[in-house]
Structures are given as C-alpha cells and as structure tokens.
C-alpha positions, 0 to 999 in steps of 0.5 A: 640501721644505715651506714656506709664504708669507703676504703682505699688501697695503695701499693708502693715500692712493689712490696708495701700496701697502705689502706685507709678509709671511713666507716659510718653507721646510724642505728635507731629503734622504735616500737608500738604497743597499747601505749602507742608509738614508743621511741627507743634509742638511737646512735651515730658513730663513725671511724677513720682508719689507716693501716700499713702492711710493710714487707721487710725483706723476704721473711718478715711482714709488719703491719701497723694501724691507727683507728679513730672512733667517735659515737653519740648515743641517745637513750629513751630515758625512763617514765613513770606509770603514766608515761611521763618522762623522769629526769636522768642522763639520757645521752653520752658521746666519746671518742677514742684513738686506738693503735694496732701492731702485727708481725709475721715471720716466715722462718721457712716456706713451711713454718711461720710465726705470727703475733699481734697487739690490737687496741679497740673501743666499743660503744654501748649496744642499743636496747632491743626494740622488743624490750620496750614492747614487752613492758610487763604490763606498764610502760615504766617497767619496760626494760628497753627504757634506760638511763646512762650513768653520768660517770660512764666510760667507754669500753676499751679492749686490748688483745694480745695473740701469738701463733704459728702455722706449719705445713708438712707433706699433706698436713697443715697445723696452726694454732694460737694463744691469746689474752684479751682484757676489757676495761669498763665492761658495759652492763645494764643494771636497774635500767642504767647503763654503767661500767661493771669492771674488768674482764680478762679472757685467756685461751687458745685454739688449734686446727689440724688438716690433712688432705689426701687427693679428694679426701680431707680430714680436719680436727680442732679445739678452742678454749677461752676462760673469762675471769671478771672482777664483778658478778656476772648478771643475766645480761645476754651481752655478758661473757658466760664461761663455756666448756672446751669446744672440739670439732672434727670433719671428713669430706670428699670432693668428686670431680664429675659432678663437682660435688663435695659431701661431708660430715662435721662433729661439734662437741663441748665439754662440761663447764662449772663456774661461779656467779653472784657476789658474796654471800650469795655465790652460786655454782653453775654447770653447763652440761657437755654435748656432741652433735653431728651435721652433714652437708653437700656443696655442689658447683654446677658451673664448675666455678668457685663463684657459684655454689649450691649448699645443702646442710642437715644440722643435728642429724640425730635430733639430739636434745641438748643445750648449747653453752649460751650467754644466758646466766640461768640454771636452765637455758633453752634447748638448741634446735 
C-alpha cells in the first residue's frame, strides 16, 4: 500500500475554519506458491474534500462538508485447473459525491447537544494475498481469485447520530444514539464480488467519568443491533451481531514520579441471532464474558509528548471467545 495525504486549513473572520485536501491510495497484492508467482488484485483511489466549520454566535457551531471519491479495482479473475484464465468481468470503477452536516449547540457552558448526518461510499476491499496461497491444493480453488458481478454497485452509507455532553462538578457524562444504513452491501459468494442487500444498524453508547484529585473512575456501555435483508455468510467482512459491551476503569496518577496506574474491565453480554435463509434458518449464540486488564503509564520527562506504557491484558488468563466477525458455531479463543 502506498499513498499520500495533503490538507489545508484556513481561518477567516476570526471565527470560521475552512479545510480542504486530497487523499491518494494505491494497493496491490501478490503471492507465490508451488504454481509460482501469482498476481493478486490492485486498486487505485483518490478523494477530494472540503469542510467548513462555522461559528454561529456563541452557542452554535455548524459543520458542512463535501467529498468526491473515485476508485478503480482490478481483480485476478479465475483460472481452471491448469491455471488458464477464465472469461469474466475483472475490473470495475466508480465515483461518488457525498455531503456531511453537523451541529453543536452549547446550551450552557456545561451542557451541549450535537447532531450529524454523514454520507459516504466505499470501494470493495482487496482479497488477502494469503487466500491465493491457501489454494486448497489447486489454483482454481484459490479464494483470492475473484470475478466482479457486472451489475455491481458502489456501497453507500448514511449515518445519523444525535448526542449530548453534560458536566457537573467532577462528573462528565456523554452519550449518543445512532442509525446507520448501508446500501449495496458487498459480499463475495462463489468467488464473485456482488451486492448482498441493505444493512441497517441502530445503537447507542454512553460514558460516565468521575475525577477526584488524582483518582479517576470510568464506566461505559455500547450497543449496536444490525439487521440485514440478506443472509449473513461466513465472510469476515460481514457485521455479526454482538452482545452489549460494558467497560469500567479505575486509575490513580502520582505526581512524583509522573506515573499513572490503573485497571480496566471489559464485559460482553451474551447474544443470540439468526443466520441463513429459509428453510435452513439457524440460531447462533455468542456467550458473554468478562476480562480484566492492568496498565502503567510513565512520563519520565514530565511531559505529555513522551510516554512509557506497560499493559497486561486478561490478567486472570481467562479462557473466552470474543464476539468475532466470523459466522461460525465456535470461533477461535482470544489470547
């Protein structure tokens, strides 16, 4: 992967900001095995964007944005058992223009509301080079050799979110609710990139912090509930429903030495969801779990720009399986 980003920020009127820039990116995969060197996929894409941050009085901030994206994807196609290329659509390109809007309303110095409506588009993700090498004994079975559906449409996303932030004494509470819609959801079936359908996800998140001198307490919750009008496959790029996620934390920061020590708790509630299409609809269940981490953050120069971190995750060495993106009965255990 190679690329470049260039951005500019301009201030005018003493209150407004204007940002614009360009993003360039080129990706290419390849591999080798007993068949020799194998060319994978390649993709070139660029984006042009402009964003305005407008201060409307002392209590309102408006953001407006516009982004243009273009991509060109070339896949490796498919081959027969002798490695001879088969006929099929191996290239696709498209362009999109997407707007975004945001609003922050500072009702009081300690209470603010925010909202945003963003549109975006996404090009297909390249097949992993490992899937070409892992060819199940013959090159024609390699999962990384793909065709493109001639009717393929670009995946489009709309995200709507509203939230708040409230500060009171040593407490800070913030939260939001959101709805995301993904049209033309990408899915690779029988080595063909195609559109599976529409995925809608609703969810919320909230976080509470309490700071008392050097002691800090945190607690948070996050939940997302995806609903698809198509059957979820075992594609790792799919969105598999996960249980409600909880987090807790306690930390204490010493002045001399400049050292912070803390504990973090990560918990997931169990989750059931259905997969497959009628008449073979199956119910899958993700088992809940809770794990604990400890960390140390040291700033030897007493400056924020140099940190030495030490972390031990899952200090109890608990055997658990995270709510992964794999649509399998049993997923690999976590470390």
